[in-house]
C-alpha positions in Angstrom: 10.6 -20.7 -4.0 9.3 -19.3 -7.3 7.9 -22.7 -7.9 4.6 -21.2 -9.3 6.9 -20.4 -12.7 9.4 -23.1 -12.3 7.7 -26.5 -10.9 7.8 -28.8 -8.2 9.1 -31.8 -9.8 11.6 -33.0 -12.2 9.3 -33.3 -15.1 7.9 -29.8 -14.8 11.2 -28.3 -14.0 12.2 -29.8 -17.2 8.8 -28.8 -18.9 9.3 -24.9 -18.4 13.1 -24.9 -19.8 14.4 -24.1 -23.2 17.9 -25.9 -22.2 19.8 -22.9 -23.9 21.2 -20.3 -21.8 19.4 -21.3 -18.9 16.2 -19.8 -20.0 12.4 -20.7 -19.4 10.0 -20.9 -22.4 7.8 -17.6 -23.2 6.1 -16.9 -26.2 6.9 -13.7 -28.3 3.9 -11.8 -27.3 5.1 -11.9 -23.8 2.3 -14.5 -22.5 3.3 -17.9 -21.6 3.8 -20.5 -24.2 1.1 -23.1 -24.8 1.4 -26.8 -25.9 -0.6 -28.6 -28.3 -3.9 -28.8 -26.1 -3.8 -25.1 -25.5 -2.4 -25.8 -21.6 0.0 -23.2 -20.7 3.4 -23.8 -19.8 4.8 -22.9 -16.6 5.3 -24.4 -13.2 1.9 -24.4 -11.6 -1.1 -24.0 -14.0 -3.9 -25.9 -12.2 -7.0 -23.7 -11.5 -5.2 -20.4 -12.5 -6.2 -17.6 -14.4 -5.5 -14.7 -16.6 -3.8 -12.4 -14.0 -2.0 -15.2 -12.8 -0.7 -16.0 -16.1 0.6 -12.7 -16.8 2.4 -12.5 -13.2 4.3 -15.9 -14.2 4.7 -14.5 -17.7 6.6 -11.1 -16.1 8.9 -12.9 -13.8 9.7 -15.5 -16.7 11.1 -12.4 -18.4 13.0 -11.4 -15.5 14.5 -15.1 -15.1 15.4 -14.9 -18.5 16.9 -11.1 -18.5 19.0 -12.3 -15.5 20.4 -15.3 -17.5 21.3 -12.6 -20.2 22.9 -10.4 -17.6 24.8 -13.5 -16.3 26.1 -14.9 -19.3 27.5 -11.5 -20.3 29.2 -11.1 -17.2 30.5 -14.8 -16.7 30.6 -16.1 -20.2 31.9 -19.4 -19.2 28.7 -20.3 -17.1 26.9 -23.3 -19.0 23.1 -23.6 -19.5 22.3 -25.5 -16.2 24.8 -23.3 -14.4 22.6 -20.0 -15.5 19.5 -22.0 -15.1 20.1 -22.4 -11.2 21.8 -19.0 -10.8 18.9 -17.1 -12.3 16.3 -19.3 -10.7 17.8 -18.5 -7.0 17.8 -14.8 -7.8 14.2 -14.3 -9.4 12.9 -16.3 -6.3 14.7 -14.1 -3.8 13.5 -11.0 -5.9 9.7 -12.6 -5.7 10.5 -12.8 -1.8 11.6 -9.6 -1.5 8.8 -7.9 -3.4 6.6 -10.0 -1.2 8.2 -8.6 2.1 9.0 -5.0 1.4 6.3 -4.1 -1.1 3.1 -6.4 -1.1 2.8 -6.9 2.6 3.1 -3.3 3.3 0.3 -2.8 0.9 -1.9 -5.3 2.8 -1.0 -3.8 6.2 -0.8 -0.3 5.3 0.6 1.3 8.5 4.1 3.0 9.4 4.4 0.2 11.9 4.0 -2.5 9.4 6.4 -0.7 6.9 8.8 -0.4 9.6 8.7 -3.7 10.7 8.8 -5.7 7.0 12.0 -3.3 6.2 13.6 -4.3 9.7 13.0 -7.7 8.8 14.9 -7.5 5.6 17.3 -4.7 6.2 17.6 -4.5 10.2 17.3 -1.1 12.2 20.5 0.2 10.6 18.6 0.2 7.3 19.4 -0.4 3.8 22.1 2.3 2.9 24.2 0.8 5.8 23.8 -2.7 4.8 24.5 -2.2 1.4 27.7 -0.4 2.3 28.9 -2.6 5.3 26.9 -5.9 5.0 25.3 -7.5 7.6 26.3 -6.1 10.9 24.8 -7.4 14.4 22.0 -9.6 15.0 18.6 -10.0 13.4 17.4 -6.6 15.1 20.5 -4.6 14.0 21.3 -6.1 10.7 17.8 -7.8 9.6 17.2 -11.6 9.3 18.5 -11.5 5.7 22.2 -12.5 5.8 22.2 -13.7 9.1 25.3 -16.2 9.7 22.9 -19.3 9.8 19.6 -20.3 9.8 17.3 -20.3 12.7 14.8 -23.2 12.7 13.8 -22.9 16.3 14.0 -26.6 16.7 11.0 -27.4 14.1 12.2 -27.6 10.4 10.2 -25.2 8.4 7.0 -26.1 6.8 4.0 -23.9 5.6 1.5 -25.2 8.4 -2.2 -25.8 8.1 -3.0 -22.7 9.8 -1.0 -20.6 7.5 -3.1 -22.2 4.8 -6.0 -21.5 6.4 -5.2 -17.7 7.1 -4.1 -17.3 3.7 -7.5 -18.0 1.9 -8.4 -14.6 0.5 -10.5 -15.3 -2.9 -12.7 -12.3 -1.6 -9.9 -10.2 -2.9 -11.1 -11.3 -6.5 -13.7 -9.5 -8.4 -16.5 -10.5 -10.1 -15.4 -9.3 -13.6 -12.3 -7.6 -14.9 -12.7 -3.7 -16.0 -10.9 -3.6 -19.1 -9.1 -0.6 -19.9 -8.8 1.4 -23.0 -4.8 1.9 -23.3 -4.6 3.4 -26.8 -5.5 7.0 -25.5 -3.9 9.6 -23.5 -4.2 8.8 -20.0 -6.5 10.9 -18.0 -6.4 12.1 -14.4 -4.1 10.5 -12.2 -2.8 8.6 -15.3 -6.3 6.7 -15.3 -7.3 5.0 -18.9 -10.9 5.0 -19.5 -13.3 1.7 -19.3 -13.6 -0.2 -22.3 -15.8 -3.0 -21.1 -16.5 -5.5 -18.3 -15.5 -9.4 -18.7 -16.6 -11.6 -16.4 -14.3 -13.7 -14.4 -15.7 -16.8 -15.9 -14.2 -15.9 -19.2 -10.7 -15.2 -17.6 -10.3 -18.5 -15.8 -8.7 -22.0 -17.2 -8.4 -22.8 -20.9 -11.1 -19.9 -21.8 -9.2 -17.4 -19.8 -5.8 -18.0 -21.7 -7.8 -17.8 -25.2 -9.3 -14.6 -24.1 -5.9 -13.3 -22.4 -4.0 -13.6 -26.0 -6.9 -11.6 -27.4 -6.3 -8.9 -24.7 -2.5 -8.9 -24.2 0.1 -8.5 -21.5 -0.1 -4.9 -21.4 -3.8 -4.1 -21.6 -4.6 -7.2 -18.7 -2.0 -5.6 -16.5 -3.1 -2.1 -16.7 -6.8 -2.9 -16.1 -5.6 -5.0 -13.1 -3.9 -2.0 -11.8 -6.4 0.2 -11.9 -8.9 -1.8 -10.5 -9.4 -2.5 -6.5 -9.6 -5.7 -5.2 -12.3 -6.9 -3.0 -12.8 -6.5 0.5 -12.2 -9.6 2.9 -15.3 -9.6 4.7 -18.6 -11.7 4.9 -20.8 -12.1 2.2 -18.4 -11.0 -0.5 -17.0 -14.3 -2.0 -17.0 -14.3 -5.9 -20.1 -16.1 -7.0 -18.2 -17.8 -10.0 -15.9 -19.5 -7.5 -18.9 -21.1 -6.0 -19.6 -23.1 -9.2 -16.3 -23.5 -10.3 -14.9 -25.9 -13.1 -11.7 -27.3 -11.1 -8.7 -28.5 -12.6 -6.2 -31.4 -12.0 -2.1 -30.9 -11.4 -1.8 -30.8 -15.4 -4.3 -28.2 -16.0 -7.0 -30.4 -17.5 -10.5 -29.6 -16.6 -12.1 -32.1 -14.0 -15.8 -33.1 -14.9 -17.5 -31.9 -11.6 -18.3 -28.3 -10.5 -16.7 -27.1 -7.1 -18.3 -25.0 -4.7 -15.1 -23.3 -3.4 -16.6 -21.1 -0.5 -18.0 -24.6 1.1 -14.9 -26.4 0.2 -12.7 -24.2 2.0 -14.8 -24.3 5.3 -14.6 -28.1 4.8 -11.2 -28.6 4.6 -10.3 -26.6 7.8 -13.1 -28.9 9.5 -11.6 -32.3 7.8 -8.1 -31.5 8.5 -8.9 -30.9 12.2 -8.0 -26.6 12.2 -9.1 -25.2 15.5 -12.3 -23.3 15.1 -12.1 -19.5 15.5 -12.2 -19.1 19.3 -9.9 -21.9 19.9 -7.6 -20.8 16.9 -7.3 -17.3 19.0 -6.6 -19.2 22.2 -3.9 -21.1 20.5 -2.3 -17.9 19.6 -2.6 -16.2 23.1 -5.6 -13.9 21.9 -8.6 -13.4 23.8 -11.5 -15.4 22.5 -15.0 -13.8 21.7 -17.9 -14.7 24.2 -20.9 -13.1 22.2 -21.3 -12.1 18.6 -20.9 -8.5 19.4 -17.3 -9.2 20.4 -16.6 -10.0 16.9 -18.2 -7.4 14.6 -20.3 -4.0 15.0 -22.3 -5.1 11.9 -26.1 -5.9 13.1 -26.9 -7.7 9.7 -23.8 -10.0 9.9 -24.7 -10.7 13.5 -28.1 -11.8 12.6 -26.7 -14.0 10.0 -24.3 -15.7 12.6 -26.7 -16.5 14.9 -29.1 -17.8 12.2 -26.3 -20.3 11.5 -24.5 -20.9 14.8 -27.2 -20.1 17.3 -25.7 -18.5 20.4 -22.8 -21.0 20.5 -19.6 -19.2 19.9 -17.3 -22.1 19.9 -18.9 -23.5 16.7 -18.1 -20.6 14.7 -15.9 -21.7 11.7 -12.4 -20.0 11.5 -12.6 -18.6 7.9 -16.1 -17.4 8.8 -14.8 -15.3 12.0 -11.7 -14.2 10.0 -14.1 -12.5 7.5 -16.2 -11.0 10.2 -13.6 -9.9 12.4 -13.4 -6.0 12.9 -10.0 -5.1 11.2 -7.3 -2.8 12.5 -7.1 0.5 11.0 -4.8 0.3 7.6 -5.0 -3.4 7.6 -6.8 -5.7 4.8 -6.8 -8.8 7.0 -8.0 -9.6 10.5 -5.8 -9.5 13.6 -6.0 -13.0 14.1 -4.7 -13.5 10.2 -2.2 -11.1 11.0 -0.4 -13.0 14.2 0.0 -16.1 11.7 1.5 -13.5 8.9 3.9 -12.0 11.4 5.2 -15.5 12.7 5.4 -16.9 9.2 6.9 -13.7 7.4 9.9 -13.8 9.7 10.3 -17.5 9.9 10.2 -17.9 6.2 13.4 -15.6 5.7 15.2 -16.7 9.1 14.8 -20.3 7.8 16.2 -20.7 4.6 20.0 -20.5 4.1 19.6 -18.8 1.0 18.3 -15.7 2.7 20.9 -16.2 5.8 23.9 -18.1 5.6 24.3 -18.4 1.8 22.8 -15.0 1.1 26.1 -13.7 -0.2 28.0 -13.1 -3.8 29.3 -16.7 -3.7 25.8 -18.5 -3.9 24.2 -15.5 -6.1 27.2 -14.3 -7.7 28.3 -10.7 -7.6 26.1 -9.5 -10.4 22.9 -11.9 -8.8 23.7 -10.4 -5.4 23.6 -6.7 -7.0 20.5 -7.7 -8.8 18.5 -8.6 -5.5 19.8 -6.0 -3.4 18.9 -3.1 -5.9 15.3 -4.8 -6.7 12.7 -2.9 -4.1 9.4 -3.5 -5.7 7.2 -4.9 -8.4 7.3 -1.5 -10.1 10.9 -2.2 -10.2 10.6 -5.6 -12.2 7.9 -3.9 -14.3 10.3 -0.9 -15.3 13.1 -3.4 -16.4 10.6 -5.3 -19.0 7.7 -2.7 -19.4 9.0 0.7 -18.9 6.2 2.4 -20.9 3.6 0.8 -18.4 5.1 2.3 -15.4 5.7 5.5 -17.1 2.2 6.4 -18.6 -0.1 4.4 -16.3 1.3 4.3 -12.7 0.3 7.3 -10.6 1.0 5.3 -7.3 4.2 4.6 -5.2 3.6 1.1 -5.3 2.2 -1.3 -8.3 0.1 -2.9 -5.5 -2.0 0.0 -4.7 -4.5 1.0 -7.1 -2.6 2.7 -9.9 -4.3 5.8 -10.1 -4.2 6.8 -6.3 -1.7 9.5 -5.4 2.1 8.7 -4.6 2.9 8.6 -0.9 3.0 11.8 0.6 6.7 12.7 1.7 6.9 12.6 5.5 10.2 14.6 7.0 9.8 12.2 10.2 12.3 9.0 9.7 10.3 6.0 9.5 11.6 4.2 12.7 10.8 7.4 14.9 7.3 7.8 13.9 4.5 7.1 16.1 1.8 4.6 15.2 -1.3 6.3 14.0 
């Protein structure tokens, strides 16, 4: 819903706005504005870091660019109307990028690429849908554009189970490899390493100060050329195990937090099922011994040390990290089932992706904006074309940027056999 840049309550919604031409506040250097206490101004700023701040700033620029386009096309729209339309359009762009760009890089197989594109465009595909609109049901035309939302008798919510499988802090590194962008790109558009910056220097208030010295472009290029961490055991960032947490206003709390321990505790406290029962609830086969979970002998020894031989005691998050991965998947099969359900449900249950996914709700210009945006790279190209041209070799901005682009495949996507 874009709340990360807009906020989730009336006070925050007003705080981020300029109240002129529907736009949001952003500094002249392309980073988030800060208040008199040095706290960034954006929708959700608690427990943040420089990487999130740069993404927030990018999509604030996207929102403001949409406002400019709408004002040019519809000069009679006032500040509130421009803001509301731009917010709707930006939120749809974020959801679309998450569906057909980010998710398919996390689950990098042809089957998932086909599945996520079918969710958005249907079996008939993008060209057909762009030409003739939504035709048929969810299979032929996709979930987006259905005649009415589908709730399956239950109002849409993000469940505790979804929160549990979405705990992926192992993706974060211990340091950012800052790159030198003042040189000619190397092989595969790779910039040379300048220095390593420890993550504690990039979180909270200190992180905002560090980011202001680094700048948007260097930070974004550096993140793009660094692989994320693996979702596996014994890979939890050490700095998150002694973290200065923040309150909802972005102010530091006095007590440090061991986030790894806290995440296990939260599942127990909220009565989320342990790993084996969680799999049973999803109609998946539970494990009967540690060897069913992983082939890593060292991991098995650690699991036995903590849980003995009682596999029923295995905590969900520990099991998700230990579980053998499907080829091409960054997440476990157990997590994937919940992802699969929620990825579809968040589209089919939202009227702005079903009955109100049209020119009347979005405006003709806004509807065109959503339909012609396919990826994070498209957004980058709009606001920082020099970044894409000079530093991105990969097909997706969610791949490591110096990786080779996807090779052409003469076989149509929906006719390929799973590899």
